[in-house]
C-alpha positions in Angstrom: 62.2 7.3 12.2 64.2 10.3 13.5 63.3 12.2 16.7 63.1 15.5 14.7 60.4 13.9 12.4 58.4 12.6 15.4 58.4 16.0 17.0 57.2 17.6 13.8 54.4 15.1 13.4 53.2 15.4 17.0 53.1 19.2 16.7 51.0 18.9 13.6 48.5 16.6 15.2 48.0 18.4 18.6 45.2 20.9 17.5 43.3 18.3 15.5 40.4 17.2 17.6 39.1 20.6 18.9 35.7 21.8 17.7 36.3 25.1 16.0 34.2 28.1 17.1 32.1 29.7 14.4 31.5 33.4 14.3 27.7 33.8 14.2 25.4 36.7 15.2 24.1 36.2 18.7 20.7 34.6 18.7 18.1 34.5 21.4 18.2 31.1 23.2 15.2 29.5 24.8 14.7 26.3 26.8 12.2 23.7 25.7 9.6 24.8 28.2 10.0 28.4 27.3 9.6 27.6 23.6 6.3 25.7 24.2 5.0 28.4 26.5 5.8 31.2 24.0 4.2 29.3 21.2 1.0 28.9 23.2 1.0 32.6 24.4 1.9 34.3 21.1 0.7 32.0 18.3 -2.2 33.7 16.4 -3.9 30.3 15.9 -4.4 30.1 19.7 -5.8 33.6 19.7 -8.3 32.7 17.0 -9.5 29.7 19.1 -10.0 32.1 22.0 -12.1 34.4 19.8 -14.2 31.4 18.8 -14.9 30.8 22.5 -16.0 34.4 23.0 -18.3 34.1 20.0 -19.9 30.9 21.4 -20.4 32.7 24.7 -22.1 35.5 22.9 -24.4 33.1 21.1 -25.2 31.4 24.4 -26.2 34.8 25.9 -28.3 35.4 22.8 -30.1 32.1 23.3 -30.8 32.9 26.9 -32.6 36.0 25.8 -35.7 33.9 25.3 -36.2 33.9 29.1 -36.4 37.7 29.2 -39.2 39.9 28.1 -38.8 42.4 25.3 -40.0 46.0 25.5 -40.3 48.6 22.7 -41.4 52.2 22.8 -43.1 54.0 19.9 -43.9 57.6 19.1 -45.5 59.0 16.0 -47.4 62.0 14.7 -50.1 61.9 12.0 -50.9 65.0 10.0 -54.0 65.1 7.7 -55.0 67.6 5.1 -58.0 68.5 7.4 -59.7 67.4 10.5 -62.3 64.6 10.2 -65.7 64.8 11.8 -69.5 65.3 11.4 -72.2 67.5 12.9 -69.5 69.8 14.2 -67.8 67.0 16.2 -64.1 66.2 15.4 -63.6 62.5 15.2 -59.9 62.7 14.2 -57.9 65.9 14.7 -55.8 67.2 11.8 -52.6 66.7 13.8 -52.5 63.8 16.3 -49.5 62.4 18.3 -49.4 58.9 19.6 -47.2 57.4 22.3 -47.3 53.7 23.1 -45.2 50.9 24.4 -45.2 47.1 23.9 -44.0 44.5 26.4 -44.1 40.9 25.3 -43.0 37.6 26.8 -42.9 34.1 25.3 -44.6 32.1 27.9 -44.4 29.0 25.7 -41.4 28.6 23.4 -40.1 25.0 23.7 -37.9 25.1 20.6 -36.3 28.4 21.6 -35.8 27.1 25.1 -34.0 24.1 23.7 -31.7 26.4 21.8 -30.2 27.5 25.1 -28.8 24.1 25.9 -27.7 23.6 22.3 -25.8 26.9 22.5 -24.1 25.7 25.7 -23.0 22.5 23.9 -21.4 24.7 21.2 -19.6 26.7 23.8 -18.2 23.5 25.3 -17.1 22.3 21.9 -15.3 25.7 21.3 -13.4 25.3 24.5 -12.3 21.8 23.7 -11.3 22.9 20.2 -9.1 25.5 21.7 -7.4 22.8 23.7 -6.8 20.8 20.5 -5.4 23.9 18.9 -3.1 24.4 21.8 -1.9 20.9 21.5 -1.1 21.2 17.8 0.8 24.4 18.4 2.7 23.0 21.3 3.6 19.8 19.3 4.9 22.0 16.4 7.0 24.1 18.8 8.4 20.9 20.4 9.3 19.3 17.0 10.9 22.6 15.9 13.0 22.5 19.1 14.0 18.9 18.5 15.1 19.8 14.9 17.5 22.5 16.3 19.0 20.0 18.7 19.5 17.4 16.0 21.0 20.0 13.6 23.4 21.2 16.3 24.5 17.6 16.9 25.1 17.1 13.1 27.1 20.3 13.1 29.2 19.1 16.0 29.9 15.8 14.2 30.9 17.7 11.0 33.2 20.0 13.0 35.0 17.0 14.6 35.2 15.2 11.4 36.7 18.2 9.7 39.3 18.9 12.4 40.3 15.2 12.3 40.7 15.3 8.6 42.7 18.5 8.7 45.1 17.0 11.3 45.6 13.8 9.3 46.1 15.8 6.1 48.8 17.9 7.8 50.4 14.8 9.2 50.5 13.2 5.7 51.9 16.3 4.2 54.6 16.5 6.9 55.6 12.9 6.2 55.7 13.5 2.5 57.8 16.6 2.9 60.2 14.6 5.2 60.4 11.9 2.6 58.7 9.4 4.8 55.3 9.3 3.3 53.8 8.6 -0.2 52.1 10.9 -2.7 49.1 8.6 -2.7 48.6 8.9 1.1 48.8 12.7 0.8 46.2 12.9 -2.0 43.8 10.7 -0.1 44.2 12.8 3.0 43.5 16.0 1.0 40.5 14.4 -0.6 39.1 13.4 2.8 39.7 16.9 4.1 37.9 18.5 1.2 34.9 16.2 1.7 34.9 17.0 5.4 35.2 20.7 4.8 32.2 20.5 2.4 30.0 18.9 5.0 30.5 21.8 7.5 28.5 24.6 5.6 25.7 22.1 4.9 25.5 21.3 8.6 25.5 25.0 9.4 22.8 25.7 6.9 20.7 22.9 8.5 21.1 24.5 11.9 20.1 27.9 10.6 17.0 26.5 8.9 16.0 24.7 12.1 16.5 28.0 14.1 14.3 29.9 11.6 11.6 27.2 11.9 11.8 27.4 15.7 11.5 31.2 15.5 8.4 30.9 13.4 6.9 28.3 15.7 7.1 30.5 18.8 6.1 33.6 16.8 9.4 35.4 16.9 10.6 37.9 14.3 14.1 36.4 14.3 15.7 32.9 14.4 15.9 31.4 17.8 18.4 28.9 19.2 17.7 26.0 21.5 19.2 26.2 25.0 19.9 22.7 26.3 18.4 19.3 25.7 14.6 19.1 26.2 13.2 17.6 29.4 10.1 15.6 28.9 8.1 14.5 31.9 7.7 10.8 32.1 4.2 9.7 31.0 1.8 8.1 33.3 1.2 4.5 32.3 -2.1 4.0 30.5 -4.4 1.6 32.0 -6.4 -1.1 30.1 -9.5 1.0 30.5 -10.2 4.0 28.2 -9.9 6.6 30.9 -6.9 8.2 29.2 -9.1 8.9 26.1 -10.8 11.7 28.1 -7.5 13.5 28.4 -7.2 13.8 24.6 -8.8 17.0 23.3 -9.5 15.6 19.9 -11.4 12.6 21.3 -13.3 14.9 23.7 -14.1 17.3 20.9 -15.7 14.5 18.7 -17.5 13.2 21.7 -18.9 16.6 22.5 -19.9 17.1 18.9 -21.8 13.8 18.9 -23.5 14.6 22.2 -24.5 18.0 20.8 -25.9 16.5 17.6 -27.8 13.9 19.6 -29.4 16.6 21.8 -30.5 18.4 18.7 -32.2 15.2 17.4 -33.9 14.6 20.8 -35.1 18.2 20.9 -36.7 18.0 17.5 -40.2 17.2 18.8 -40.2 20.7 20.5 -40.5 22.2 17.1 -44.1 21.0 17.0 -45.0 22.5 20.4 -47.2 25.6 20.1 -45.6 29.0 20.6 -47.3 31.2 23.1 -46.8 35.0 23.5 -48.3 37.5 25.9 -48.0 41.2 25.1 -49.2 44.4 26.9 -49.5 47.7 25.0 -50.4 50.9 26.7 -51.1 54.0 24.5 -51.5 57.7 24.9 -53.0 59.9 22.1 -53.1 63.7 22.1 -55.3 65.3 21.2 -57.9 62.6 21.8 -60.3 61.7 19.0 -64.1 61.4 19.2 -63.9 57.6 19.0 -60.4 57.3 20.5 -59.7 58.1 24.1 -56.5 59.7 25.2 -55.4 56.7 27.4 -55.9 53.1 26.4 -54.1 49.7 26.9 -54.3 46.3 25.4 -53.4 42.9 26.8 -53.1 40.1 24.2 -52.4 36.4 24.4 -51.4 34.6 21.2 -50.8 30.9 20.5 -49.3 29.7 17.3 -49.9 26.0 16.6 -47.9 24.3 13.8 -50.4 22.1 12.0 -48.4 21.3 8.9 -44.8 22.3 8.0 -43.0 20.1 5.6 -39.6 21.8 6.4 -39.8 20.4 10.0 -40.0 16.9 8.7 -37.0 17.3 6.3 -35.1 19.2 9.0 -35.3 16.2 11.3 -33.7 14.0 8.7 -30.8 16.4 8.3 -30.3 16.4 12.1 -30.3 12.6 12.2 -27.7 12.5 9.4 -25.5 15.0 11.3 -25.8 12.9 14.5 -24.8 9.7 12.7 -21.9 11.5 11.0 -20.7 12.8 14.3 -20.9 9.3 15.7 -18.8 7.9 12.9 -16.3 10.6 13.4 -16.0 9.8 17.1 -15.6 6.1 16.4 -12.8 6.9 13.8 -10.9 9.2 16.1 -11.2 6.8 19.0 -9.8 3.9 16.9 -7.0 6.2 15.7 -6.2 7.3 19.3 -5.8 3.7 20.5 -3.6 2.9 17.5 -1.4 5.9 18.2 -1.0 4.9 21.8 0.0 1.3 20.9 2.5 2.6 18.3 3.9 5.2 20.6 4.5 2.6 23.4 6.1 0.2 21.0 8.2 2.9 19.5 9.6 4.0 22.8 10.5 0.4 23.8 12.2 -0.4 20.5 14.0 2.9 19.9 15.4 2.8 23.4 17.0 -0.5 22.4 18.3 1.1 19.2 19.8 4.0 21.1 21.7 1.6 23.3 23.1 -0.3 20.4 23.9 2.8 18.4 25.8 4.3 21.3 27.9 1.2 21.6 28.5 1.2 17.9 29.6 4.9 18.0 31.9 4.2 20.9 33.4 1.2 19.1 33.8 3.2 15.9 35.5 6.0 17.8 37.9 3.6 19.4 38.6 1.9 16.1 39.5 5.4 14.6 41.9 6.2 17.4 43.6 2.8 17.1 43.9 3.2 13.3 45.3 6.7 13.7 48.0 5.4 16.1 48.8 2.6 13.7 49.0 5.0 10.8 51.4 7.3 12.6 53.5 4.4 13.6 53.7 3.4 9.9 51.9 0.1 10.4 49.1 0.9 8.0 48.1 3.2 5.1 45.8 6.1 5.4 43.1 4.3 3.4 42.3 2.4 6.6 42.2 5.8 8.4 39.8 7.2 5.9 37.6 4.2 6.2 37.7 4.4 10.0 36.8 8.1 9.8 33.8 7.4 7.6 32.7 4.6 9.9 33.0 6.8 13.0 31.1 9.6 11.3 28.4 7.4 10.1 28.1 5.8 13.6 27.8 9.2 15.3 25.1 10.3 12.7 23.2 7.1 13.3 23.4 7.6 17.1 22.2 11.2 16.8 19.3 10.1 14.6 18.3 7.4 17.0 18.4 9.8 20.0 16.2 12.2 18.0 13.7 9.4 17.2 13.6 8.5 20.9 12.8 12.1 21.8 10.1 12.2 19.2 8.7 8.8 20.3 8.5 10.0 23.9 6.8 13.1 22.8 4.3 11.1 20.7 3.6 8.9 23.7 2.8 12.0 25.8 0.6 13.4 23.0 -1.2 10.0 22.6 -2.0 9.9 26.3 -3.2 13.5 26.2 -0.5 14.6 28.6 1.2 17.2 26.4 1.2 20.1 26.8 0.7 20.2 30.5 -2.1 22.4 31.7 
């Protein structure tokens, strides 16, 4: 092989392994923590959960109104066709104006008093539901961020594979032009280059879709790019006890719903307690009538005793059914939570082993590709071995990227299973 040919081949291969820069519009870049925070701050679903809390607080204040008296004022004028009376005495004037007021207070209202605690239970459930909504929104944002990282990694692999294929195609063409190579090797190199070129736009489209999904997840009106690998805080080890369950908002929500339903059943007997009301009504009439003085007042005590009400009996059955249904829901979500924790812990352990092996495989495949390229340039092998080495290296890198993505997802799942994501 002549020195001139070797120099030409080296010059053709020099720019091969650089990752080409793509001209793209500048996108906003956010870190993992920023993405999660913006999702929690701007996502309308979280805002709706906050409004549900405000509504529950208003209902609680409404239930507390039973402990306050009610007061009404009245004013009215009565006009008759003529005055009423006898023996020259007017018993009822033709025009008479009445002013009165009424103040009442329920001194005995057991069922309504129980409604105050029941409303407080619903407020607590609304707050826990808001935490569950925050968790779902944060997980969606985190997964969207992961998708961008994975897509970027796939794009980098596609770029490197394309640049390597270009370099080898140029080298094969140079050898063919110098009369040192074969037409078959040149055609194979061109085929591999075309395949590698076709994978680049597919990888770029995957990145753009992931960026759009991240923008939607953090409620941005434009696609958003990921800025750096995510940093997940290491989870605290779960003990054998079930204390970690209290950190999961979904379990706490079902537990709160069961406790609220159980309270409603326990308070059902209060529906049979008499309702007592005291009312005071002062009145002023002008002009006064013969039988009706100008100033009067009335104090009244009223006690309503439920003797028979079929709806109260059937209503208790409904409340018991709701309580039992809530209990079944709590048992189901608790069972699911324990299963999710076991799977997440096992996944992290197994996938960490897979990542180690996939990295070794990718490193070995990359070394095999470099050795094959050297042998090909030395004329010790054909480019079919190079093509096979390229495919093996690309597949190994893809497998490594997928394994690392699964590891990130498994660690996130473990944090979620323990109720430690998002951090408060």
